[in-house]
ROZAKE-423350 format. One line per 2 residues: number of its first residue (from 1); their letters; for each residue x, z, y of C-alpha. Coordinates in pm, whole numbers, plus 50000, padded with zeros to 5 digits. Layout:
NUM	a	X,Z,Y | ...
end
This chain:
1	mf	49792,47597,53607 | 50068,47710,53384
3	gf	50000,48067,53457 | 49666,48029,53308
5	lk	49752,47858,53013 | 50052,48109,52939
7	km	49768,48397,52971 | 49549,48182,52746
9	nk	49807,48162,52474 | 49892,48524,52497
11	ag	49507,48621,52456 | 49507,48371,52154
13	aa	49799,48529,51981 | 49644,48871,52050
15	is	49307,48786,51878 | 49482,48619,51601
17	ek	49687,48912,51525 | 49379,49121,51531
19	av	49215,48918,51262 | 49517,48917,51059
21	ks	49511,49264,51087 | 49133,49309,51023
23	en	49149,49071,50724 | 49451,49238,50552
25	kd	49344,49614,50629 | 49210,49683,50281
27	lm	49534,49540,50128 | 49749,49752,50371
29	ea	49549,50067,50276 | 49575,49983,49894
31	mv	49937,49921,49892 | 50001,50221,50091
33	ga	49770,50428,49871 | 49924,50317,49553
35	aa	50257,50398,49675 | 50170,50759,49776
37	li	49981,50791,49446 | 50248,50724,49214
39	gy	50512,50930,49455 | 50288,51220,49394
41	ad	50207,51140,49024 | 50441,51419,48885
43	gs	50354,51675,49178 | 50617,51586,49435
45	ld	50753,51328,49637 | 51125,51312,49600
47	ds	51384,51151,49847 | 51446,50848,49609
49	ei	51064,50775,49609 | 51046,50821,50010
51	sa	51323,50591,50037 | 51186,50330,49839
53	id	50845,50331,49988 | 50989,50341,50347
55	gl	51190,50015,50237 | 50893,49856,50070
57	lk	50659,49943,50384 | 50924,49787,50627
59	ns	51007,49486,50427 | 50669,49379,50284
61	ka	50565,49045,50457 | 50189,49144,50405
63	lq	50256,49437,50626 | 50460,49340,50904
65	vf	50160,49277,51133 | 50074,49633,51125
67	gn	50391,49756,51274 | 50391,50147,51239
69	ep	50020,50176,51083 | 50141,50182,50704
71	aq	50382,50478,50799 | 50146,50662,50969
73	ef	49864,50582,50679 | 50151,50698,50426
75	dr	50195,51018,50610 | 49819,51091,50639
77	lc	49778,51023,50279 | 50073,51235,50169
79	qv	49897,51531,50375 | 49565,51456,50168
81	ls	49753,51433,49841 | 49956,51748,49905
83	ag	49641,51955,50006 | 49436,51821,49696
85	yr	49555,51564,49459 | 49235,51496,49299
87	mg	49055,51447,49612 | 49340,51207,49746
89	rl	49351,51027,49433 | 48954,50955,49471
91	ev	49008,50837,49831 | 49321,50607,49706
93	mk	49148,50466,49399 | 48852,50352,49640
95	ei	49097,50184,49857 | 49281,50020,49576
97	sd	48942,49886,49414 | 48876,49702,49741
99	ck	49155,49450,49622 | 48991,49391,49281
101	gn	48854,49032,49359 | 49167,48890,49497
103	kd	49453,48849,49234 | 49733,48800,49475
105	ea	49651,49132,49666 | 49573,49310,49323
107	em	49931,49208,49199 | 50103,49321,49527
109	vl	49924,49672,49503 | 50040,49705,49140
111	vm	50393,49576,49201 | 50419,49822,49493
113	ai	50307,50109,49267 | 50554,50007,48982
115	ev	50852,49995,49219 | 50784,50331,49352
117	ay	50760,50476,48975 | 51103,50324,48904
119	ad	51264,50434,49245 | 51448,50728,49069
121	gd	51537,50501,48780 | 51270,50611,48542
123	cd	50899,50587,48481 | 50764,50914,48363
125	dk	50448,50964,48130 | 50247,51066,48455
127	et	50339,50779,48661 | 50282,50551,48363
129	ke	49913,50698,48329 | 49862,50650,48707
131	le	49997,50283,48674 | 49773,50216,48407
133	ai	49479,50361,48620 | 49572,50135,48889
135	ag	49617,49822,48685 | 49248,49895,48544
137	kl	49109,49945,48897 | 49264,49625,48996
139	gl	49155,49429,48680 | 49522,49358,48550
141	rl	49693,49463,48246 | 50000,49693,48341
143	sd	50203,49520,48049 | 50189,49181,48226
145	ym	50401,49332,48510 | 50641,49601,48346
end
């Protein structure tokens, strides 16, 4: 009897985790995409940006349920952005727009991008331009978060 209950609890936990992942997949893709987009805004991803992105992905409570998936998605997007920034940017902006209707999610995406922009201590003009585009896509004002 107890073995059956234990199996049922495990099955319920697995279903619950899948539901959370499914519900938050757009947020994960938007956060990772925004980070990669800002990292590549000046044409290359430097070590300070990689380190900041790695820390943000590992420590984000919203992304914990995904395990290694955010890192894998980041690697995939880096390949896309380095192969063709405009094509990658288009893909990322579509992911970002999925979070527009949820203010909490939109703020997490924008703040993730801001953190990456300032990872090297300075936010240059190209990064600021992308931050403004991200904020606009999310229906937010960048000045409210800087």
